[in-house]
N, C-alpha and C positions, 0 to 999 in steps of 0.2 A: 327333670326340670325342662319347661318348654323352651326358655331363653337361655342361650349360651352366654355365660359371663366370661370376660377375659380379665386376666390379672397381670400386673406389671412383673417384669423379671426381677429376680433377686439382685439386690445392689451388689456392686463389686467396688473395689478401691478406686477413688477418683483422682488421686495424685501419685506421683512416684515419691520414693523415699527421699526426705529432705526438702521436698517442694513446699509443703505446708507445716512449719514448726509452731508448736503451741506449748504452754507451760500451764501448771496448776498452781493456784495460790489460795489458801484456805481450805482446810481439810476437816472442818467440824462436823460434817454429815457425810455417811457412807455413800450417798448418791454420787460422790465424786469418782468413784470407782467405775460405775457404769457409764458415766460421762466420757471418762478417759478412755475406757476399753473400747467404746464405740467410735470415737474419734480415730483411735489407732487403727481399729478395724477397717475404717474408711480410707486409710492411707497416711493420716496425718502423724507426724514425727514428734514425739514427746521429748522435750528437752530439759526444762527445769521444773523444780517443785520448791514451794516455800510455805511454811507454816510456823508460827512462834513456838509450837509444841514439837520438840524433837522426836517424842515417841510417835507422834502422828506421822511424821516424815519417815521414820524408820519402818512403820507398818506400810505406808505408800511405796517405799523403794522395794520392799519384799515382793510386792505385787507387780511393780513396773520397774525393775532394775535398770532399764535403759535410761532412766531420768537421773539427773544430778540435782543434789540439794544445793539450793541457792542460799546465800548468807542473809538476804533480806529481800523484802518486796521490791525495793528499789533495784536491786540487781536484775530482777525480771523485767521490770518496767523499762529498764535502760538498754536491755538486750535487743539489738536491731534485728536479729533474726526471728525473734519471737513474733508471731502475727496475731495470736489469740491467746487470752488468758481464760482458762476454766475455774470456776470457784464454787465451793460449797461451804463457805464460812458461816459463822453465825448469821442467821437470817437478817437481823436488822443491820448488819455491817455490809451486806452485799452491794447495796446501791452506792454507798460511798467508795467502796472499792472499784465498782464499775466505772463511776466517774473519773477516777484516777486513771484506770487502764485506757478508757477512751481518750482521755486528755494526753496520755503517753503515745497515742497514735496507733492503738491496737484494738482489736475487736474483743468483746467480753462474752462469756458464756456461763450464765449463772444458774445454779440450781434453784428450784422453786422453793419458797416465794422469793422471787428475785427482788422484790420491792415490798416494804411493809408499811409505809406510810404515804399519804398523798404529797407531802412535801419531797420526799425522796423520789417519788414518781416524776414530780415536776422537774427535779434536778436532772434525773436521767433523760427525760425528753429533751431538756435544754442541751445536755452533753451531746446527745445523738445529732441534734440540729446544728450544733456548734462545730462538731468534728467530722460529720459524715461517716462516723464508725458504727459497728452493729453492737446491740445490747440484746444478745439471744438469751432465751430461757429454756431450761430442761424441764418441759412439762411431759415428764417421762410416762404418766399413765396413758398418753395417746402415742407420742413419738417413739417410745420404747415398749410398745405393746403391739405383737402382731395381731391380736384380736381387733384391737382399735384401728389399726391400719387396714385391716381386711374389710372391717365394716364400712370404712371410708371409700374403699374401692366399689363396693357394692352400691353405696349411695350414689357415687358419681355416675354409675350406669343405670340409675333409675330403678333399683330393685324395690324401693319403697315409695317412690314418688318424692314429693316436697316433704322435708323433715318439719314437723309441727312442734314437736317437744323432745327435749332431752332430759331424762330423769337419771341422775348419776349418783352412785352411792359409794363411798369410800371408807369402809371400816378398816381399822388398824389395831395392831397389838402393841401394848405399851412396852413389855418386855422389862428387862432389868439393865442396869448399867447406863442408863440415860444421863447426859451431862445436866448440870444445873440450869443451863440456858433453855432447856427444853421445857422447863416448868415455869418459865418467865414470859408472859404475854407480850411484854415490850420487845423482848429479844426474838421469839419465835413468830410473833405477828397475830397470834391468835388462831384457833383452829380453822376458821373459815378462810382467812388469809393464807394460811399455811397448806393445809391439805386441799381445801376447797379450791385453790387457784388452779388445780389439774381440771377440775370439773367445769369451771367457767371457760376455760380454753376449749374443752370439748363442745360446750354448747355453742360457741361462736363458730367453731370449725364446722360441725355437722349441720348446722342450720344455715350456714353462710352469712350470718349476721356480722355487723360491724361494731355494734354497741348495745347497751341495754339499760334497763332501769330496774333496780332492786325493789321489789314489792314489799318483802318482809324477809326478817331473818332473826335467828334466835342462837344463843349459846348457853352452855350450862356446864357446872361440875357437879355431876349427879352422884358420883360414887367414889371420889378420891379427895376427901376431906384433908388427907395428910399432905397433899400438895395443891394448895388453894389457887395457885396460879395456873394450873393445868384446866383447860376446857376439854372435857371428855366427850362433848356433844355439840353439834352445830348443824344448822340447815338454812337454806335460803330459797326464795322463789324470785324469778326474774322473767321480765318481759323483754325480749329482744327487739331491735329496731325494725326488723322485718315481720313482726307479728308473731314469731314463733315464742315458746315459753320454755323455762328451764327450771329444774329443782334439783338441789343437791343436799345430801345427808352426809356428814362425816362424823366419825366417832372413834373412840378408843375402847370398844367393847368386844373385840374378837374374843371369843371363848377359847379355853386351853384345848379344847376337843378338836379345833380346826387345825389342819396341817400346813396352813400357810399363814402369813401375816395378816391377812383379810380377804373376805369374799367380796371383792370389788366387782360391782355389776353396773351396767348402763343399758337403759332401754330407750330406743330410738323410734319414736312413733312418726309415721309418714302418712300421707294421703292414701297410699296404695299398699300398706302393710307395716310391719314393724320388725325391728332387729333387736335382740338381747345379747349382750356380751357378758360372757362369764370369764373374766379375764385371768383368774389366778387359780380357779378350782371349780370343779363342777360336783358339788358335794354329793355323796353316797355313791358315786361312780368312780371308775378307774380312767376317766377320760382326761383327766388332768386340766390345766387351764387353756387359755386361748380357744374357747368355745364359742362359736358364733351361730346363733339361732335365727333363722329368717323365715317369716311368715308373710306371703303375699297372695295376690290373686291366683298365682300358679301352684301354690301348695306350701308345704312345711318342710324346711331344710335345715340340716346341721352341718356345719363346716368346722374342721379342726384347722385352725389358722397357723399351727406350729409349723415353721419352716417355709410358709407360704409367701411371706412378704419381706422378712429381713428388716432392717431399720434404715430406710433411705434418708431420713431427716439428717443424719450426720454427715454423709457424703454431700448432700445439698447445702449444709451449712458451710462446709469447707469451700465448696465452689463458689457460694455466694460472697464469702470473705475475699476469695481471690478474684472474682469476676465483678464484685459489687452489684450482685442481683439480689432477688428476694424469692427464691424458689422454695426454700425450706420453710420459712414462716415470715410474714411481713412484720416489720417492726411494730406498727400499730396493733396488729393482731396480738402480739406478745404483751404490749403495754395495756391494751384494753382488758385482756384476761386478768391481769394484775390489778387494774383499777376496779373492776367489778368485784373482785375478792376483798380489796381494801374497803370499799364502800359498805359492802354487805357486813363485814366485820365491825366497822365503825358504828353502823346503825342497829346492830343486833341487840334485841331484847335479852337480858340476862334472866334466865329462869333459875328459880330457887332449887337448891340441890336436894 
């Protein structure tokens, strides 16, 4: 390669033990485990956990025995040592919990979709303005993906010029043992609001846009008549405020022959090249995931991002909570990704199955 790219050093813990204490409330989605693991890896101290379901608490404590089960949500909110509450509760309950957390003087870290309605989004924005606390969102398909982070570093160094379009695909596998709320669009928010929120966040991040307009969106239940509330397909087309565009397709059609939950891919088109992310697998090869393919005026290049970036978002979030800064992700960026996904979901044309 003609140009020499430089990459950020791997992140290290940003606080000493006991300096940043957090708790977990709401364990309905398994993402809570990744959220907690990465906060702990960044130096945070896990203290309390609460969920109405004792079996979920027991499973959580097997993974994180350093935590103590709280008797109630109120016990967590009243604990003056807890600085942040992480949650992966049922999706349409996250915003109300977040407002309670902020009103208790703590910062909030929600799994996506962190918000499922425009009314809840307005309430969350009001709570942030009223309290000065943070309502952070776990957009894991970027902040917890080394391929996505590596691509961001390439873009920052001008590898493909100005980013013109982000085309992002998020296939998933349904599997078995899903809770009832997973099949209720009022509770999970709909497929574009749920899975697609990841992709809208990436569109904003990679293009540098601050807002956008949804031009079209569709949803369908093509192949699961036994669960009519499930949307197994969704897509959307957006024009961003800086003239870039985005496209997202999400679905529940990962075939049994794939060895991961979904072949998530993103293509970033720039004025001087393009990048393809093969996040979770590189089919028919032994390469594994975290593959970053770059084509620009200097040639064609493949990077394995595994072990190259780590996950700096979590340490930055901890420091942001302590220092009242916005290095991990700005509040409006997190809310705008949610807003676009909610609007795309609300406006979606429902296709016949």
